[in-house]
matplotlib code that plots the C-alpha trace (Angstrom):
import matplotlib.pyplot as plt

x = [99.3, 100.9, 99.8, 101.4, 103.1, 105.2, 106.7, 107.3, 109.1, 111.3, 112.1, 113.2, 115.4, 117.3, 117.6, 119.2, 121.7, 122.7, 123.4, 125.7, 123.6, 124.9, 121.4, 118.1, 114.6, 111.4, 108.0, 105.0, 101.9, 98.6, 95.9, 92.3, 91.2, 88.0, 87.0, 83.7, 83.8, 80.8, 80.0, 76.8, 75.0, 75.5, 78.0, 80.3, 82.4, 83.4, 87.0, 88.5, 92.3, 93.9, 97.6, 100.2, 103.8, 107.1, 109.6, 113.2, 115.8, 119.4, 122.7, 126.1, 129.4, 127.3, 125.7, 121.9, 119.4, 115.5, 113.2, 109.5, 108.1, 104.7, 104.1, 103.6, 107.2, 110.2, 111.2, 114.3, 115.6, 115.1, 116.9, 119.9, 119.9, 119.7, 122.7, 124.7, 123.7, 125.3, 128.7, 128.1, 127.1, 129.2, 129.5, 127.1, 129.5, 126.5, 124.7, 124.4, 122.2, 118.6, 116.7, 118.1, 116.7, 113.4, 110.6, 107.3, 104.3, 101.0, 98.0, 96.6, 93.3, 91.3, 87.7, 86.1, 83.0, 85.1, 86.2, 82.5, 81.3, 79.4, 77.8, 79.9, 77.4, 75.2, 77.8, 78.1, 74.3, 74.2, 76.9, 75.1, 71.8, 73.6, 74.8, 71.7, 69.4, 71.5, 71.6, 74.1, 73.1, 75.6, 78.0, 81.1, 83.9, 85.5, 85.1, 88.1, 87.9, 91.2, 92.1, 95.8, 97.9, 101.7, 104.3, 107.8, 110.9, 114.4, 117.8, 118.5, 115.6, 112.3, 109.4, 105.8, 102.4, 100.0, 96.5, 94.7, 91.5, 90.2, 87.5, 88.2, 85.4, 86.1, 83.1, 82.9, 79.6, 78.7, 76.2, 74.9, 77.2, 80.8, 80.5, 81.8, 82.8, 85.1, 85.1, 86.5, 85.8, 88.7, 88.7, 89.9, 86.5, 83.3, 81.1, 83.0, 82.1, 79.1, 78.6, 75.4, 77.1, 80.2, 77.9, 76.1, 79.5, 80.6, 77.3, 77.3, 80.8, 79.4, 77.3, 78.3, 74.8, 73.5, 76.2, 76.0, 76.7, 77.7, 80.6, 83.5, 86.7, 89.5, 92.8, 96.4, 97.6, 98.3, 95.3, 94.4, 93.4, 91.2, 91.9, 89.5, 90.8, 91.0, 93.5, 95.3, 95.7, 97.6, 99.9, 100.5, 101.3, 104.0, 105.4, 105.5, 107.5, 110.0, 110.6, 112.2, 115.9, 116.4, 114.9, 117.4, 120.3, 119.4, 118.6, 114.9, 113.4, 113.1, 114.1, 117.9, 119.8, 116.6, 116.5, 115.5, 114.6, 111.3, 109.6, 106.0, 103.9, 103.9, 100.4, 101.4, 102.3, 102.7, 103.2, 103.6, 101.7, 100.0, 97.8, 94.7, 92.3, 93.8, 93.5, 97.3, 97.4, 100.3, 102.2, 105.7, 107.7, 109.5, 112.4, 110.1, 110.7, 107.6, 105.5, 105.6, 104.3, 106.9, 106.3, 108.5, 107.3, 106.2, 104.8, 106.4, 109.9, 111.3, 112.3, 113.4, 113.5, 111.9, 114.4, 115.0, 117.9, 120.5, 119.7, 119.3, 122.9, 124.2, 122.4, 123.4, 119.8, 117.3, 115.1, 111.6, 110.1, 109.6, 111.4, 111.3, 114.2, 115.9, 114.4, 112.3, 108.7, 105.8, 102.8, 100.1, 100.5, 98.5, 98.1, 97.0, 93.6, 93.2, 90.2, 88.5, 85.6, 85.2, 82.6, 84.8, 87.6, 85.4, 84.1, 87.6, 88.7, 88.4, 89.8, 90.5, 89.8, 88.4, 89.8, 88.1, 90.6, 93.7, 95.8, 98.9, 101.2, 104.6, 107.9, 110.3, 112.8, 112.3, 115.3, 113.9, 110.2, 109.1, 106.0, 102.7, 99.4, 96.0, 92.9, 90.1, 86.4, 84.4, 86.4, 85.1, 85.9, 85.6, 84.9, 84.4, 83.8, 81.3, 81.4, 80.9, 80.7, 82.5, 85.7, 87.8, 91.1, 93.5, 96.9, 98.8, 102.3, 104.2, 106.7, 106.0, 108.2, 106.4, 103.0, 104.0, 105.1, 102.0, 99.4, 97.1, 94.2, 93.5, 90.1, 88.8, 87.4, 89.8, 89.3, 91.2, 92.3, 93.8, 93.1, 95.0, 95.6, 97.4, 97.1, 99.2, 100.3, 97.2, 96.7, 94.3, 93.7, 91.9, 90.7, 93.5, 93.6, 97.0, 97.8, 99.7, 99.4, 100.6, 98.0, 98.4, 95.9, 96.1, 94.8]
y = [129.2, 127.1, 125.1, 123.8, 120.9, 123.4, 124.7, 121.1, 120.2, 123.3, 122.2, 118.8, 120.3, 122.4, 119.5, 117.4, 120.1, 120.5, 116.8, 116.7, 116.4, 118.4, 118.6, 117.8, 117.7, 116.9, 116.1, 115.8, 114.1, 114.1, 112.2, 111.1, 108.6, 106.7, 103.7, 102.2, 98.8, 97.3, 94.1, 92.5, 95.8, 96.1, 97.9, 95.5, 97.6, 101.2, 101.8, 104.9, 105.5, 108.4, 108.5, 110.9, 110.3, 112.1, 111.5, 112.2, 112.8, 113.2, 113.7, 113.6, 113.5, 112.8, 109.8, 109.8, 108.1, 108.3, 106.9, 107.3, 107.2, 107.7, 111.1, 109.1, 107.9, 109.8, 111.6, 113.3, 109.9, 108.5, 111.6, 110.8, 107.2, 108.2, 110.5, 107.8, 105.2, 107.3, 106.3, 102.8, 103.9, 104.5, 107.9, 108.5, 110.1, 110.9, 112.9, 116.6, 118.0, 119.1, 122.2, 125.4, 128.9, 130.5, 129.2, 130.8, 128.6, 129.0, 129.8, 126.8, 125.5, 122.5, 121.4, 122.0, 120.0, 116.8, 117.5, 117.8, 114.5, 112.8, 109.8, 108.5, 105.7, 108.1, 108.4, 104.6, 104.2, 106.7, 104.8, 101.5, 102.9, 104.4, 101.0, 99.0, 101.5, 101.1, 97.3, 96.0, 92.9, 93.3, 96.0, 96.2, 98.6, 101.0, 104.6, 106.5, 109.9, 111.6, 114.5, 115.3, 117.9, 118.2, 120.3, 120.5, 122.2, 122.0, 123.1, 124.4, 127.0, 125.6, 125.6, 125.0, 123.8, 122.0, 120.7, 118.5, 116.6, 114.1, 111.5, 108.3, 106.1, 102.8, 100.9, 97.6, 96.5, 92.9, 92.1, 89.0, 86.0, 87.1, 90.8, 93.5, 97.1, 99.2, 103.0, 105.4, 109.0, 110.7, 114.4, 116.8, 118.6, 117.1, 119.1, 117.4, 113.9, 112.3, 108.8, 108.1, 108.8, 106.7, 103.7, 104.3, 104.4, 101.1, 99.5, 100.7, 99.2, 95.7, 95.7, 98.8, 99.2, 99.5, 97.4, 93.6, 91.3, 88.2, 86.3, 86.2, 84.2, 86.7, 85.1, 86.2, 88.7, 92.4, 94.7, 98.4, 98.8, 101.4, 101.9, 103.3, 105.9, 103.1, 101.2, 104.4, 105.4, 102.2, 102.9, 106.5, 105.4, 103.0, 105.5, 108.4, 106.3, 105.7, 109.4, 109.7, 110.5, 107.6, 105.2, 106.6, 106.1, 102.5, 101.5, 100.8, 102.9, 103.2, 106.8, 106.5, 108.8, 109.9, 113.6, 115.9, 112.9, 112.0, 109.2, 109.8, 111.4, 115.2, 115.5, 113.8, 115.9, 114.8, 117.1, 116.6, 119.0, 118.3, 121.5, 122.3, 120.4, 116.9, 114.2, 114.3, 118.1, 119.5, 122.8, 121.5, 118.3, 116.3, 118.8, 121.8, 122.8, 124.4, 122.2, 123.3, 122.3, 120.3, 119.3, 116.3, 115.2, 118.0, 117.4, 114.0, 115.1, 114.1, 117.3, 116.4, 113.8, 114.5, 115.6, 116.3, 118.6, 115.9, 114.3, 117.8, 118.7, 115.4, 116.1, 119.8, 121.0, 122.5, 120.5, 120.0, 119.9, 116.1, 115.0, 112.0, 112.5, 109.4, 109.3, 111.8, 110.8, 111.8, 113.3, 113.7, 113.2, 115.3, 113.9, 116.7, 116.2, 115.2, 115.9, 112.5, 110.8, 107.1, 106.7, 108.3, 105.9, 102.9, 104.1, 104.6, 101.1, 98.3, 95.4, 96.0, 95.6, 97.8, 97.2, 98.8, 98.0, 96.0, 94.5, 92.4, 94.6, 93.0, 93.9, 91.4, 94.1, 97.7, 99.0, 97.9, 98.3, 94.7, 94.0, 92.2, 93.1, 91.3, 93.2, 92.8, 93.4, 93.7, 93.7, 94.0, 93.1, 95.9, 95.0, 97.6, 100.5, 98.7, 96.6, 93.1, 91.4, 90.6, 88.6, 87.3, 85.6, 88.0, 89.5, 92.6, 91.4, 94.3, 97.1, 100.3, 102.4, 101.0, 101.7, 105.4, 105.8, 104.1, 106.3, 107.3, 109.2, 110.9, 111.7, 115.2, 113.8, 113.1, 111.7, 111.6, 108.0, 106.4, 103.0, 100.6, 97.9, 99.4, 103.2, 104.0, 107.4, 109.4, 111.0, 112.9, 110.1, 110.1, 107.3, 106.2, 104.5, 102.7, 100.9, 97.6, 96.2, 92.7, 90.5, 87.0, 84.7, 84.4, 80.8]
z = [120.0, 122.8, 125.7, 128.9, 127.1, 125.1, 128.3, 129.4, 126.1, 126.5, 130.0, 128.9, 126.1, 128.6, 131.0, 128.2, 127.3, 130.9, 131.1, 128.1, 125.0, 121.9, 120.5, 121.9, 120.5, 122.4, 121.0, 123.3, 121.7, 123.4, 121.5, 122.0, 119.3, 119.0, 116.9, 116.0, 114.3, 112.6, 110.6, 109.2, 109.5, 113.2, 115.4, 117.2, 119.5, 120.4, 121.5, 123.1, 123.4, 125.3, 124.7, 126.1, 124.9, 124.9, 122.0, 123.1, 120.4, 121.6, 119.7, 121.2, 119.1, 116.0, 117.7, 117.6, 119.9, 119.9, 122.5, 123.3, 126.8, 128.4, 130.1, 133.2, 133.1, 134.5, 131.3, 132.9, 134.0, 130.5, 129.0, 131.3, 130.2, 126.5, 126.8, 128.6, 125.9, 123.2, 124.6, 123.3, 119.8, 116.7, 115.2, 112.3, 109.7, 107.5, 110.2, 109.3, 112.1, 112.5, 111.5, 113.0, 113.6, 114.6, 112.4, 111.3, 110.9, 109.2, 111.4, 113.3, 111.9, 113.2, 113.3, 116.7, 115.7, 115.6, 119.2, 120.2, 118.7, 121.4, 119.7, 116.7, 116.1, 114.2, 111.6, 111.2, 111.0, 108.1, 106.3, 106.8, 105.6, 102.5, 101.5, 102.3, 100.5, 97.4, 96.9, 99.5, 101.4, 104.2, 105.4, 107.6, 108.3, 110.8, 111.8, 113.4, 115.0, 115.7, 118.1, 118.4, 120.1, 119.5, 121.1, 119.8, 121.2, 119.8, 121.1, 117.6, 117.7, 116.4, 118.8, 117.9, 118.9, 116.5, 116.9, 114.4, 114.0, 111.5, 110.7, 108.7, 107.5, 105.8, 104.6, 102.7, 101.1, 100.1, 97.4, 95.8, 95.1, 95.9, 94.8, 97.2, 97.1, 99.3, 99.8, 102.3, 103.4, 105.1, 106.0, 108.7, 108.6, 109.9, 107.4, 104.5, 105.7, 104.0, 105.5, 103.5, 100.2, 101.2, 101.9, 98.6, 96.8, 98.3, 97.4, 93.8, 93.3, 94.0, 90.9, 88.9, 87.6, 85.0, 83.4, 82.7, 85.5, 83.5, 85.0, 82.5, 82.7, 82.1, 81.5, 81.7, 79.2, 78.5, 79.1, 79.2, 82.8, 84.6, 88.3, 90.8, 93.4, 96.0, 93.7, 92.7, 96.3, 97.0, 94.0, 95.1, 98.6, 97.3, 94.9, 97.4, 99.9, 97.1, 96.8, 100.2, 100.1, 102.5, 100.0, 97.5, 99.8, 100.7, 97.1, 97.6, 94.9, 91.1, 91.3, 91.9, 89.5, 87.9, 88.9, 86.0, 83.9, 82.4, 84.4, 83.4, 80.7, 80.6, 82.1, 85.4, 88.4, 92.1, 95.1, 98.8, 101.0, 104.4, 104.2, 106.2, 103.9, 104.2, 106.8, 107.7, 108.1, 110.1, 110.3, 111.0, 110.5, 113.2, 113.3, 113.6, 110.0, 108.4, 106.2, 102.5, 99.1, 97.2, 93.6, 93.3, 89.9, 87.6, 84.1, 84.0, 85.2, 88.6, 90.3, 93.8, 96.5, 99.9, 102.6, 106.2, 107.2, 107.3, 103.9, 102.3, 103.2, 101.8, 98.5, 98.6, 98.6, 101.1, 103.4, 101.9, 105.4, 105.5, 108.6, 110.0, 112.4, 110.9, 107.5, 105.4, 105.0, 102.7, 104.5, 101.8, 98.1, 95.6, 92.1, 89.7, 88.1, 84.4, 82.1, 81.9, 83.6, 84.5, 81.8, 79.2, 80.2, 79.8, 76.4, 75.1, 76.1, 73.5, 75.5, 79.2, 82.9, 85.6, 89.1, 92.0, 94.8, 95.6, 98.4, 99.1, 97.0, 97.2, 95.5, 94.0, 93.5, 94.7, 92.8, 89.4, 90.5, 89.8, 91.8, 92.0, 93.6, 93.9, 92.9, 95.4, 95.5, 92.3, 89.1, 85.5, 81.9, 79.3, 75.7, 73.0, 75.4, 77.6, 80.8, 79.5, 83.0, 86.2, 86.6, 89.4, 90.4, 88.7, 89.7, 88.4, 87.8, 86.3, 87.0, 88.9, 86.6, 83.5, 85.0, 85.6, 82.0, 80.7, 82.4, 79.6, 81.2, 84.6, 85.9, 86.8, 90.1, 92.9, 96.4, 99.7, 100.1, 103.1, 104.7, 106.9, 104.3, 101.4, 101.3, 104.3, 102.9, 102.3, 98.9, 96.6, 94.1, 90.7, 88.4, 86.1, 82.8, 82.2, 79.0, 78.4, 82.0, 82.5, 84.2, 85.5, 87.3, 91.0, 91.3]

ax = plt.figure().add_subplot(projection="3d")
ax.plot(x, y, z, "-o")
ax.set_aspect("equal")
plt.show()
């Protein structure tokens, strides 16, 4: 499947080659995105964005340049300027080219119902009602609706057209006192979105009924900790970014020189795959290489980094289909399911904490993995297998490599998690129980 922008991208590639480029790759993105913001149980604003951009990638004498322009701009003039600008650049001795050859892609799948949404406020109203009908006093959040078309042409052979849709609902519910709960629903298919249930989930987190709501002072110490999918999604986002070969080369990861080593328990498996069922679905990467499933951590053993063509040649492996023209990037991280439930995790915890969300994750040292993050929204103390009450003002101050190795239980249930604050890389995230987590106070 193609459209007129594919012909346009091919035209620009040929123009670049005629004007002296060694390699040229053009990506044309057309998007129509909508946003509904709401707070205090009312819709605040509806925004619409229509964006048409052209990404120009040029190499000449192993010198690379990337620029993005509006389709309203003179792209051919910008291509000429980019080729000329390579004269002032230094040769990149580590550059090994982009994907070559004719590529085959899986069939194009997208949700036509998302394209046809006329009134997005109905979705928001359902979410608000789901929260208010289940104990929330006030509700706020955002709804995003995505419609994207992408055409790619490369002088090295790849040529493709992709079309994707998605809906992302983020809802935060506020209860009595300072209790709050945050939940998201993200999907490429409208029939999988359940706004009412999402609002209900956010509301239920505020109180975690029928457990006790006594306020407890939980001090610094070492705890067994249960993480909700919202918190897990944040951790997975951080870990998956560290698996990029670029992160390895610049020393910003715990996974340097760890290939084929045990870095997690043998029931932990992670994969990268932007297939048709996920919010970040796509059929080719930024080089036009087909998207594939990559198990980068299998049964606790680190199997591979994520690569584009250039990094793959430096590591003497094949591309994993994760370009990024400059650096490989994860698209969607699957964490394999376990065999536990949240209630079972709570019952098996003698002295611990349950965190429902987090933010402000910061690294003191990305090479060693030392980091801290602040749990947000409702958090709970667990004593002798039961929720004993709510707590506040805590911080996780630990090491990401240690957390991976200390995973004790994984839930059967998993959820697509992505939100603007912490979980930038979307993932299929479960509940986790992690032992011996270092907790400090955030006051």
